TIMI-2910 file (N, C-alpha, C, CB; in pm, 1 decimal, decimal comma, always signed):
<rs>
+----------+----------+----------+----------+----------+----------+----------+----------+----------+----------+----------+----------+------+
!      n_x !      n_y !      n_z !     ca_x !     ca_y !     ca_z !      c_x !      c_y !      c_z !     cb_x !     cb_y !     cb_z ! resn !
+----------+----------+----------+----------+----------+----------+----------+----------+----------+----------+----------+----------+------+
!  -2209,3 !  +1325,7 !   -736,7 !  -2070,7 !  +1308,5 !   -753,7 !  -2041,0 !  +1344,8 !   -906,2 !  -2026,9 !  +1159,0 !   -713,1 !  Unk !
!  -1946,1 !  +1421,4 !   -923,0 !  -1918,7 !  +1478,6 !  -1047,7 !  -1813,9 !  +1378,6 !  -1102,0 !  -1869,1 !  +1632,8 !  -1038,3 !  Unk !
!  -1873,7 !  +1319,6 !  -1197,7 !  -1783,2 !  +1214,4 !  -1282,2 !  -1676,4 !  +1262,7 !  -1358,8 !  -1860,2 !  +1140,7 !  -1379,7 !  Unk !
!  -1661,5 !  +1358,4 !  -1421,8 !  -1564,5 !  +1444,1 !  -1473,2 !  -1443,1 !  +1482,0 !  -1371,1 !  -1637,3 !  +1566,4 !  -1518,4 !  Unk !
!  -1471,7 !  +1522,4 !  -1246,9 !  -1392,5 !  +1571,9 !  -1161,4 !  -1306,0 !  +1437,9 !  -1125,5 !  -1471,3 !  +1645,8 !  -1045,4 !  Unk !
!  -1426,3 !  +1322,6 !  -1083,4 !  -1355,7 !  +1219,4 !  -1055,3 !  -1242,4 !  +1165,6 !  -1133,9 !  -1433,0 !  +1138,9 !  -1042,8 !  Unk !
!  -1272,5 !  +1163,2 !  -1266,6 !  -1203,8 !  +1116,1 !  -1365,0 !  -1043,5 !  +1210,8 !  -1364,2 !  -1305,5 !  +1130,3 !  -1503,2 !  Unk !
!  -1076,8 !  +1317,9 !  -1347,8 !   -974,0 !  +1429,1 !  -1381,7 !   -888,2 !  +1408,7 !  -1275,2 !  -1026,9 !  +1583,9 !  -1390,7 !  Unk !
!   -944,6 !  +1415,8 !  -1127,7 !   -855,1 !  +1406,7 !  -1020,1 !   -925,6 !  +1307,4 !   -906,0 !   -822,2 !  +1558,9 !   -965,0 !  Unk !
!   -913,6 !  +1200,2 !   -904,2 !   -993,1 !  +1119,2 !   -834,5 !  -1000,7 !  +1136,1 !   -686,5 !   -957,4 !   +998,7 !   -863,6 !  Unk !
!   -876,5 !  +1178,8 !   -623,1 !   -872,1 !  +1205,8 !   -482,6 !   -926,3 !  +1331,7 !   -455,4 !   -741,5 !  +1198,1 !   -429,2 !  Unk !
!  -1000,1 !  +1424,7 !   -529,4 !  -1069,9 !  +1535,0 !   -482,9 !  -1203,1 !  +1473,9 !   -473,6 !  -1060,0 !  +1663,1 !   -572,0 !  Unk !
!  -1237,2 !  +1362,8 !   -511,5 !  -1379,1 !  +1327,8 !   -491,9 !  -1383,6 !  +1188,7 !   -404,4 !  -1455,3 !  +1311,2 !   -642,2 !  Unk !
!  -1293,9 !  +1121,5 !   -386,6 !  -1290,5 !   +986,7 !   -314,0 !  -1163,0 !  +1002,6 !   -214,0 !  -1272,2 !   +849,6 !   -427,2 !  Unk !
!  -1201,6 !   +991,3 !    -90,4 !  -1113,3 !   +961,3 !    +17,9 !   -982,8 !   +877,6 !     -4,4 !  -1190,4 !   +895,8 !   +111,8 !  Unk !
!  -1040,5 !   +756,4 !    -65,6 !   -943,3 !   +646,1 !    -82,1 !   -965,4 !   +565,0 !   -200,3 !   -944,3 !   +558,2 !    +32,6 !  Unk !
!   -913,9 !   +477,7 !   -270,8 !   -942,5 !   +421,6 !   -383,2 !  -1055,5 !   +316,2 !   -352,2 !   -818,5 !   +367,4 !   -444,5 !  Unk !
!  -1055,8 !   +249,7 !   -220,1 !  -1119,1 !   +150,5 !   -173,3 !  -1279,0 !   +213,5 !   -213,9 !  -1075,0 !   +118,7 !     -9,1 !  Unk !
!  -1315,0 !   +361,7 !   -184,8 !  -1391,1 !   +425,8 !   -173,6 !  -1473,9 !   +426,1 !   -331,7 !  -1330,5 !   +537,6 !   -112,6 !  Unk !
!  -1361,8 !   +414,1 !   -415,2 !  -1423,9 !   +395,5 !   -566,0 !  -1482,8 !   +258,5 !   -586,2 !  -1309,2 !   +414,6 !   -684,1 !  Unk !
!  -1429,3 !   +176,2 !   -538,8 !  -1497,9 !    +31,1 !   -563,3 !  -1620,5 !    +46,5 !   -497,8 !  -1417,4 !   -103,5 !   -502,7 !  Unk !
!  -1651,3 !    +86,6 !   -374,3 !  -1757,4 !   +105,9 !   -281,0 !  -1893,5 !   +176,6 !   -342,5 !  -1698,7 !   +190,6 !   -166,5 !  Unk !
!  -1832,5 !   +272,4 !   -434,6 !  -1941,8 !   +376,2 !   -497,9 !  -2046,7 !   +313,6 !   -574,4 !  -1877,7 !   +479,1 !   -596,0 !  Unk !
!  -2176,3 !   +354,3 !   -549,5 !  -2306,6 !   +306,1 !   -607,6 !  -2340,3 !   +414,6 !   -734,9 !  -2435,0 !   +305,4 !   -479,9 !  Unk !
!  -2244,7 !   +495,7 !   -732,4 !  -2286,1 !   +631,5 !   -829,9 !  -2222,6 !   +601,5 !   -986,9 !  -2202,6 !   +798,9 !   -757,3 !  Unk !
!  -2129,9 !   +497,7 !   -997,9 !  -2051,4 !   +484,3 !  -1107,8 !  -2065,5 !   +339,8 !  -1143,1 !  -1909,3 !   +529,6 !  -1083,8 !  Unk !
!  -2040,9 !   +321,0 !  -1271,5 !  -2047,2 !   +181,3 !  -1336,4 !  -1906,2 !   +115,2 !  -1298,1 !  -2070,9 !   +189,7 !  -1511,1 !  Unk !
!  -1895,7 !    -17,6 !  -1311,5 !  -1758,3 !    -82,4 !  -1288,5 !  -1663,7 !     -3,1 !  -1402,9 !  -1764,1 !   -266,3 !  -1312,8 !  Unk !
!  -1741,5 !     -1,4 !  -1534,8 !  -1609,7 !    +60,1 !  -1628,7 !  -1564,4 !   +208,6 !  -1576,8 !  -1659,3 !    +79,4 !  -1808,1 !  Unk !
!  -1640,6 !   +278,6 !  -1516,9 !  -1618,4 !   +415,5 !  -1473,6 !  -1517,9 !   +389,9 !  -1354,4 !  -1761,8 !   +497,2 !  -1430,0 !  Unk !
!  -1536,3 !   +300,1 !  -1279,5 !  -1440,3 !   +298,6 !  -1141,8 !  -1313,3 !   +246,6 !  -1227,5 !  -1496,9 !   +176,2 !   -989,3 !  Unk !
!  -1324,0 !   +144,3 !  -1316,7 !  -1183,9 !   +124,1 !  -1357,9 !  -1119,7 !   +240,5 !  -1425,6 !  -1174,9 !    +10,0 !  -1447,3 !  Unk !
!  -1163,6 !   +321,5 !  -1507,2 !  -1128,6 !   +460,0 !  -1547,7 !  -1064,7 !   +549,5 !  -1441,5 !  -1250,1 !   +527,1 !  -1594,9 !  Unk !
!  -1141,8 !   +555,0 !  -1338,7 !  -1122,3 !   +639,3 !  -1215,8 !   -979,7 !   +578,0 !  -1160,5 !  -1259,4 !   +624,3 !  -1098,9 !  Unk !
!   -981,6 !   +450,2 !  -1141,2 !   -864,5 !   +387,5 !  -1082,4 !   -740,5 !   +396,7 !  -1166,3 !   -892,6 !   +247,3 !  -1055,3 !  Unk !
!   -760,6 !   +375,7 !  -1310,0 !   -648,0 !   +382,1 !  -1389,4 !   -592,6 !   +531,9 !  -1373,6 !   -684,0 !   +340,7 !  -1539,4 !  Unk !
!   -670,7 !   +636,3 !  -1376,3 !   -616,8 !   +784,2 !  -1364,9 !   -538,1 !   +781,0 !  -1233,1 !   -742,6 !   +906,3 !  -1361,0 !  Unk !
!   -584,5 !   +737,3 !  -1124,7 !   -528,0 !   +708,9 !   -978,2 !   -413,1 !   +659,5 !   -989,5 !   -602,0 !   +617,7 !   -891,7 !  Unk !
!   -395,4 !   +533,6 !  -1044,0 !   -287,2 !   +467,4 !  -1059,9 !   -182,7 !   +547,4 !  -1136,9 !   -319,3 !   +347,7 !  -1118,2 !  Unk !
!   -200,1 !   +620,0 !  -1247,8 !   -101,6 !   +682,8 !  -1328,2 !    -80,0 !   +798,2 !  -1223,9 !   -149,5 !   +726,0 !  -1488,6 !  Unk !
!   -158,4 !   +853,6 !  -1146,2 !   -115,4 !   +969,0 !  -1080,9 !    -20,6 !   +937,0 !   -959,9 !   -235,9 !  +1046,1 !  -1037,4 !  Unk !
!    -30,1 !   +782,7 !   -900,6 !    +57,9 !   +738,2 !   -792,6 !   +185,0 !   +678,7 !   -867,4 !    -17,7 !   +626,8 !   -693,3 !  Unk !
!   +176,1 !   +636,6 !   -975,4 !   +306,4 !   +580,7 !  -1028,3 !   +389,5 !   +742,0 !  -1051,6 !   +278,2 !   +469,5 !  -1195,2 !  Unk !
!   +338,2 !   +831,5 !  -1120,0 !   +390,4 !   +959,0 !  -1145,9 !   +475,7 !  +1005,7 !   -990,3 !   +251,3 !  +1066,5 !  -1195,7 !  Unk !
!   +375,3 !   +999,4 !   -903,4 !   +432,9 !  +1056,9 !   -752,9 !   +548,0 !   +968,1 !   -719,6 !   +314,4 !  +1047,9 !   -617,1 !  Unk !
!   +541,0 !   +824,8 !   -721,6 !   +647,5 !   +728,9 !   -681,6 !   +801,2 !   +770,3 !   -759,9 !   +590,8 !   +567,6 !   -728,2 !  Unk !
!   +771,7 !   +807,9 !   -920,0 !   +883,5 !   +830,4 !   -964,4 !   +964,6 !   +956,2 !   -930,5 !   +866,2 !   +818,2 !  -1079,2 !  Unk !
!   +873,8 !  +1076,4 !   -871,7 !   +913,8 !  +1186,9 !   -836,5 !   +984,6 !  +1172,9 !   -692,5 !   +802,8 !  +1276,3 !   -845,5 !  Unk !
!   +897,7 !  +1063,6 !   -599,7 !   +975,4 !  +1050,7 !   -469,5 !  +1130,2 !   +958,8 !   -491,4 !   +864,4 !   +965,5 !   -353,7 !  Unk !
!  +1135,0 !   +882,3 !   -614,9 !  +1269,5 !   +827,1 !   -628,5 !  +1362,3 !   +921,8 !   -662,6 !  +1277,2 !   +725,3 !   -721,9 !  Unk !
!  +1332,5 !  +1031,0 !   -735,3 !  +1419,9 !  +1109,5 !   -770,3 !  +1441,9 !  +1237,0 !   -636,9 !  +1370,6 !  +1157,7 !   -917,1 !  Unk !
!  +1389,7 !  +1227,0 !   -537,4 !  +1376,9 !  +1300,8 !   -407,9 !  +1326,4 !  +1435,9 !   -450,4 !  +1517,2 !  +1311,0 !   -323,1 !  Unk !
!  +1197,6 !  +1433,9 !   -530,5 !  +1129,3 !  +1550,6 !   -542,2 !  +1027,2 !  +1595,0 !   -470,7 !  +1094,0 !  +1557,4 !   -639,2 !  Unk !
!   +991,5 !  +1480,4 !   -398,6 !   +829,5 !  +1487,1 !   -324,0 !   +871,1 !  +1475,7 !   -174,8 !   +704,1 !  +1338,1 !   -371,5 !  Unk !
!   +886,2 !  +1552,2 !    -97,1 !   +901,1 !  +1569,5 !    +45,4 !   +768,2 !  +1518,8 !   +104,5 !   +933,3 !  +1722,3 !    +85,3 !  Unk !
!   +784,5 !  +1394,5 !   +178,2 !   +634,0 !  +1385,4 !   +255,1 !   +496,0 !  +1344,9 !   +220,2 !   +603,1 !  +1494,6 !   +289,4 !  Unk !
!   +493,3 !  +1343,6 !    +79,2 !   +378,1 !  +1281,8 !    +15,8 !   +390,5 !  +1157,5 !    -13,0 !   +341,5 !  +1338,0 !    -92,6 !  Unk !
!   +283,7 !  +1072,5 !    +21,9 !   +274,8 !   +927,5 !    +41,1 !   +186,4 !   +900,6 !    -75,7 !   +215,9 !   +875,6 !   +188,4 !  Unk !
!   +264,0 !   +792,8 !   -166,3 !   +182,0 !   +758,7 !   -291,5 !    +76,5 !   +629,1 !   -239,3 !   +297,4 !   +707,6 !   -431,8 !  Unk !
!     -8,2 !   +633,6 !   -291,2 !   -114,8 !   +518,2 !   -267,2 !   -127,2 !   +431,7 !   -371,6 !   -251,0 !   +566,0 !   -242,6 !  Unk !
!    -33,5 !   +399,5 !   -435,1 !    -20,8 !   +287,6 !   -538,9 !    -80,7 !   +146,6 !   -522,2 !   +114,9 !   +265,3 !   -557,6 !  Unk !
!    -31,7 !   +106,9 !   -399,3 !    -86,3 !    -18,3 !   -351,0 !   -210,6 !    -23,2 !   -349,1 !    -50,1 !    -52,4 !   -235,3 !  Unk !
!   -286,6 !    +76,8 !   -262,1 !   -435,2 !    +78,1 !   -270,4 !   -496,8 !    +99,1 !   -375,8 !   -486,4 !   +155,8 !   -200,3 !  Unk !
!   -447,4 !   +160,6 !   -474,6 !   -536,4 !   +165,9 !   -592,0 !   -492,3 !    +32,1 !   -661,7 !   -517,1 !   +307,7 !   -689,0 !  Unk !
!   -400,3 !    -48,0 !   -674,9 !   -360,7 !   -165,1 !   -734,1 !   -451,4 !   -292,5 !   -665,6 !   -198,5 !   -178,2 !   -713,4 !  Unk !
!   -486,3 !   -260,8 !   -541,9 !   -564,4 !   -349,3 !   -448,0 !   -711,3 !   -330,4 !   -517,8 !   -555,1 !   -297,7 !   -272,6 !  Unk !
!   -766,7 !   -222,7 !   -510,4 !   -901,0 !   -169,3 !   -564,4 !   -898,4 !   -221,9 !   -690,5 !   -922,8 !    -11,2 !   -567,2 !  Unk !
!   -837,5 !   -202,6 !   -809,5 !   -836,0 !   -249,2 !   -935,8 !   -867,3 !   -405,4 !   -939,4 !   -704,4 !   -214,1 !   -995,7 !  Unk !
!   -757,2 !   -474,3 !   -846,1 !   -760,1 !   -622,5 !   -836,8 !   -917,7 !   -648,7 !   -789,3 !   -636,9 !   -684,7 !   -721,6 !  Unk !
!   -965,0 !   -594,3 !   -675,7 !  -1103,3 !   -620,7 !   -658,6 !  -1194,9 !   -616,9 !   -745,3 !  -1145,3 !   -558,7 !   -584,9 !  Unk !
!  -1193,7 !   -518,0 !   -850,2 !  -1281,7 !   -524,8 !   -982,0 !  -1218,4 !   -636,8 !  -1075,6 !  -1283,7 !   -371,5 !  -1066,2 !  Unk !
!  -1134,1 !   -704,5 !  -1077,6 !  -1073,8 !   -805,8 !  -1151,0 !   -972,2 !   -738,8 !  -1253,4 !  -1183,6 !   -892,2 !  -1220,9 !  Unk !
!   -919,3 !   -619,6 !  -1235,3 !   -826,9 !   -578,1 !  -1342,7 !   -679,4 !   -603,4 !  -1248,9 !   -861,1 !   -398,0 !  -1405,1 !  Unk !
!   -591,0 !   -585,4 !  -1336,7 !   -458,3 !   -595,8 !  -1304,5 !   -404,8 !   -444,5 !  -1327,4 !   -385,0 !   -711,3 !  -1394,2 !  Unk !
!   -289,0 !   -427,9 !  -1231,8 !   -222,3 !   -271,7 !  -1255,8 !   -162,2 !   -292,1 !  -1418,9 !    -65,6 !   -226,9 !  -1118,6 !  Unk !
!   -108,8 !   -168,5 !  -1435,1 !    -58,3 !   -149,9 !  -1562,8 !    +68,1 !   -176,9 !  -1597,7 !    -74,1 !    -41,0 !  -1594,9 !  Unk !
!   +160,9 !   -263,8 !  -1468,9 !   +283,3 !   -300,2 !  -1476,3 !   +376,7 !   -184,2 !  -1501,3 !   +292,1 !   -397,3 !  -1569,5 !  Unk !
!   +344,8 !    -76,0 !  -1427,9 !   +459,6 !    +31,3 !  -1458,4 !   +430,7 !   +156,8 !  -1570,3 !   +588,1 !    -55,6 !  -1517,4 !  Unk !
!   +359,3 !   +102,0 !  -1653,1 !   +303,5 !   +185,4 !  -1767,8 !   +267,8 !   +306,8 !  -1712,5 !   +183,0 !   +125,1 !  -1840,8 !  Unk !
!   +273,2 !   +421,7 !  -1801,8 !   +203,5 !   +542,1 !  -1779,0 !   +104,8 !   +580,7 !  -1893,1 !   +302,4 !   +649,2 !  -1758,0 !  Unk !
!    -11,5 !   +599,1 !  -1867,9 !   -114,0 !   +624,9 !  -1972,9 !   -126,5 !   +773,2 !  -2021,7 !   -248,8 !   +580,8 !  -1919,5 !  Unk !
+----------+----------+----------+----------+----------+----------+----------+----------+----------+----------+----------+----------+------+
</rs>
């Protein structure tokens, strides 16, 4: 697994946020970093959807937040990093 690629574009390495949690190739801290990046992308996508800028693309924010929660972390409450 390419950690840099996972940090830059999590969905290009992992099929779903839960796969990050299950991965044995990265530490807990790295999993959180990857999921935070995915959260940022999902929140950005939701803003675009709210503004009718994205047709048919589905946000995975709920999945990302569930994955973060399973690692004992909270979502960023709407903040973008």
